[in-house]
C-alpha positions as a Markdown table, in Angstrom:
| # | Residue | x | y | z |
|---|---|---|---|---|
| 1 | Unk | 140.4 | 97.0 | 96.3 |
| 2 | Unk | 138.6 | 97.3 | 100.1 |
| 3 | Unk | 136.6 | 100.7 | 100.0 |
| 4 | Unk | 136.7 | 100.9 | 96.2 |
| 5 | Unk | 134.4 | 98.0 | 95.9 |
| 6 | Unk | 132.8 | 99.5 | 98.3 |
| 7 | Unk | 132.1 | 102.9 | 96.1 |
| 8 | Unk | 131.7 | 100.4 | 93.7 |
| 9 | Unk | 128.2 | 98.9 | 95.4 |
| 10 | Unk | 126.8 | 102.0 | 95.8 |
| 11 | Unk | 126.7 | 102.4 | 92.0 |
| 12 | Unk | 123.4 | 102.3 | 90.6 |
| 13 | Unk | 125.4 | 101.2 | 87.4 |
| 14 | Unk | 128.7 | 100.0 | 87.5 |
| 15 | Unk | 130.7 | 99.8 | 84.0 |
| 16 | Unk | 134.5 | 97.5 | 84.3 |
| 17 | Unk | 137.3 | 97.0 | 81.7 |
| 18 | Unk | 138.4 | 94.0 | 81.5 |
| 19 | Unk | 141.6 | 94.4 | 82.9 |
| 20 | Unk | 139.5 | 95.2 | 86.3 |
| 21 | Unk | 140.5 | 93.6 | 89.7 |
| 22 | Unk | 138.8 | 93.3 | 93.3 |
| 23 | Unk | 139.4 | 92.5 | 96.9 |
| 24 | Unk | 138.2 | 93.0 | 100.0 |
| 25 | Unk | 141.6 | 92.3 | 101.1 |
| 26 | Unk | 141.0 | 93.9 | 104.8 |
| 27 | Unk | 141.7 | 90.6 | 106.2 |
| 28 | Unk | 144.5 | 90.3 | 105.1 |
| 29 | Unk | 146.0 | 92.9 | 107.5 |
| 30 | Unk | 143.8 | 92.3 | 110.8 |
| 31 | Unk | 140.6 | 94.5 | 109.7 |
| 32 | Unk | 137.2 | 94.0 | 108.2 |
| 33 | Unk | 135.5 | 95.9 | 105.7 |
| 34 | Unk | 132.7 | 97.1 | 108.0 |
| 35 | Unk | 131.8 | 100.7 | 106.7 |
| 36 | Unk | 131.4 | 99.3 | 103.2 |
| 37 | Unk | 130.0 | 95.6 | 104.4 |
| 38 | Unk | 126.2 | 96.7 | 104.1 |
| 39 | Unk | 126.7 | 98.2 | 100.7 |
| 40 | Unk | 129.2 | 95.2 | 99.2 |
| 41 | Unk | 126.5 | 92.8 | 100.6 |
| 42 | Unk | 123.1 | 94.3 | 99.0 |
| 43 | Unk | 125.5 | 94.0 | 95.7 |
| 44 | Unk | 126.6 | 90.7 | 95.7 |
| 45 | Unk | 124.6 | 88.5 | 97.9 |
| 46 | Unk | 125.8 | 87.6 | 101.7 |
| 47 | Unk | 127.0 | 83.9 | 100.6 |
| 48 | Unk | 129.9 | 85.5 | 98.0 |
| 49 | Unk | 129.9 | 88.5 | 100.4 |
| 50 | Unk | 130.8 | 86.1 | 103.4 |
| 51 | Unk | 133.7 | 84.2 | 100.6 |
| 52 | Unk | 135.3 | 87.0 | 99.6 |
| 53 | Unk | 135.1 | 89.4 | 103.4 |
| 54 | Unk | 136.7 | 86.3 | 105.0 |
| 55 | Unk | 139.3 | 85.2 | 101.8 |
| 56 | Unk | 140.2 | 88.5 | 101.0 |
| 57 | Unk | 141.1 | 86.7 | 97.4 |
| 58 | Unk | 141.0 | 89.0 | 94.6 |
| 59 | Unk | 138.4 | 88.6 | 91.8 |
| 60 | Unk | 138.4 | 89.6 | 88.0 |
| 61 | Unk | 136.2 | 91.9 | 86.3 |
| 62 | Unk | 133.7 | 88.8 | 84.6 |
| 63 | Unk | 133.2 | 87.2 | 88.6 |
| 64 | Unk | 132.1 | 90.8 | 89.6 |
| 65 | Unk | 129.6 | 90.8 | 86.9 |
| 66 | Unk | 128.3 | 87.8 | 87.5 |
| 67 | Unk | 128.1 | 88.5 | 91.0 |
| 68 | Unk | 126.6 | 91.6 | 90.6 |
| 69 | Unk | 129.4 | 93.9 | 91.4 |
| 70 | Unk | 129.4 | 95.5 | 88.2 |
| 71 | Unk | 126.7 | 95.8 | 85.6 |
| 72 | Unk | 128.8 | 95.7 | 82.6 |
| 73 | Unk | 132.6 | 94.5 | 81.0 |
| 74 | Unk | 133.9 | 96.3 | 78.4 |
| 75 | Unk | 137.4 | 96.4 | 77.0 |
| 76 | Unk | 139.7 | 98.8 | 78.0 |
| 77 | Unk | 139.3 | 101.4 | 75.2 |
| 78 | Unk | 135.7 | 101.1 | 74.9 |
| 79 | Unk | 134.7 | 101.9 | 78.4 |
| 80 | Unk | 134.5 | 105.6 | 78.2 |
| 81 | Unk | 132.0 | 105.5 | 75.1 |
| 82 | Unk | 130.3 | 102.9 | 76.9 |
| 83 | Unk | 129.8 | 105.4 | 80.2 |
| 84 | Unk | 129.2 | 108.2 | 77.7 |
| 85 | Unk | 126.4 | 106.1 | 76.0 |
| 86 | Unk | 124.7 | 105.0 | 79.0 |
| 87 | Unk | 124.6 | 109.3 | 80.5 |
| 88 | Unk | 123.4 | 110.0 | 77.6 |
| 89 | Unk | 120.8 | 107.2 | 77.7 |
| 90 | Unk | 120.1 | 108.3 | 81.5 |
| 91 | Unk | 119.8 | 112.4 | 80.7 |
| 92 | Unk | 117.1 | 110.8 | 77.7 |
| 93 | Unk | 115.2 | 109.6 | 80.7 |
| 94 | Unk | 112.7 | 112.2 | 83.1 |
| 95 | Unk | 114.7 | 113.5 | 85.7 |
| 96 | Unk | 111.6 | 113.6 | 88.5 |
| 97 | Unk | 110.5 | 109.4 | 86.9 |
| 98 | Unk | 114.9 | 108.6 | 87.5 |
| 99 | Unk | 114.4 | 109.5 | 91.3 |
| 100 | Unk | 110.9 | 107.8 | 91.6 |
| 101 | Unk | 112.0 | 104.3 | 89.7 |
| 102 | Unk | 114.8 | 104.4 | 91.9 |
| 103 | Unk | 113.1 | 105.4 | 95.5 |
| 104 | Unk | 110.8 | 102.6 | 94.3 |
| 105 | Unk | 113.6 | 100.0 | 94.3 |
| 106 | Unk | 114.9 | 101.2 | 97.4 |
| 107 | Unk | 111.7 | 100.7 | 99.1 |
| 108 | Unk | 110.5 | 97.3 | 97.5 |
| 109 | Unk | 113.3 | 95.8 | 97.8 |
| 110 | Unk | 112.8 | 92.4 | 99.6 |
| 111 | Unk | 109.7 | 93.2 | 100.7 |
| 112 | Unk | 106.2 | 90.9 | 100.4 |
| 113 | Unk | 103.9 | 91.3 | 98.0 |
| 114 | Unk | 100.9 | 92.8 | 99.6 |
| 115 | Unk | 97.6 | 94.5 | 99.4 |
| 116 | Unk | 99.2 | 97.4 | 101.1 |
| 117 | Unk | 102.3 | 97.1 | 98.5 |
| 118 | Unk | 100.4 | 96.7 | 95.6 |
| 119 | Unk | 98.0 | 99.9 | 96.9 |
| 120 | Unk | 101.2 | 102.0 | 97.1 |
| 121 | Unk | 102.4 | 101.0 | 93.4 |
| 122 | Unk | 99.5 | 102.2 | 92.2 |
| 123 | Unk | 99.4 | 105.2 | 94.0 |
| 124 | Unk | 102.5 | 105.8 | 92.5 |
| 125 | Unk | 101.8 | 105.4 | 89.0 |
| 126 | Unk | 99.0 | 107.6 | 88.9 |
| 127 | Unk | 100.9 | 110.4 | 90.7 |
| 128 | Unk | 103.5 | 110.1 | 87.9 |
| 129 | Unk | 101.3 | 109.9 | 86.0 |
| 130 | Unk | 99.4 | 113.4 | 86.0 |
| 131 | Unk | 102.9 | 115.3 | 87.1 |
| 132 | Unk | 104.3 | 118.1 | 84.8 |
| 133 | Unk | 106.7 | 115.3 | 83.6 |
| 134 | Unk | 104.4 | 112.5 | 83.7 |
| 135 | Unk | 102.2 | 114.6 | 80.7 |
| 136 | Unk | 104.9 | 116.0 | 79.3 |
| 137 | Unk | 106.6 | 112.2 | 78.7 |
| 138 | Unk | 102.8 | 111.8 | 77.5 |
| 139 | Unk | 101.9 | 114.0 | 75.4 |
| 140 | Unk | 105.6 | 113.3 | 73.5 |
| 141 | Unk | 104.8 | 110.1 | 72.9 |
| 142 | Unk | 101.7 | 110.5 | 71.1 |
| 143 | Unk | 103.5 | 113.3 | 69.1 |
| 144 | Unk | 106.2 | 111.4 | 68.3 |
| 145 | Unk | 108.5 | 113.7 | 69.5 |
| 146 | Unk | 111.5 | 114.1 | 72.4 |
| 147 | Unk | 110.1 | 115.7 | 75.9 |
| 148 | Unk | 111.3 | 118.8 | 76.9 |
| 149 | Unk | 113.4 | 117.8 | 79.2 |
| 150 | Unk | 115.9 | 116.3 | 76.3 |
| 151 | Unk | 118.1 | 118.8 | 75.5 |
């Protein structure tokens, strides 16, 4: 509830159980979710934020999934294995590419596609392609082996 929804909103990937429930309940005690609002609005959109900021009503994990607050909803006994599998998926990827992929979303979200944006995207792929990890990843792919960042 409240601030915890803000924390979930900050996550790139959020997995919840079918028993999870959420609420932006600050209005019930005369407050507003100001500090967390930029993150919540970005996660669930302005229209849903207007509703839940004003009603303070509870919503379940399925609603959170539909809103984009959660990435996945699983049974409670599957939570640990699901999170572990996702962590392993992330760990198999290039650390440098993960960082730059996240930055790409942050830099390009809600921007108009312009010649400058296209030029920037071309520069980014060219730069990472010639990086040490980019070269290792391409070489590992061609040699049908795991890249050296996978332990």
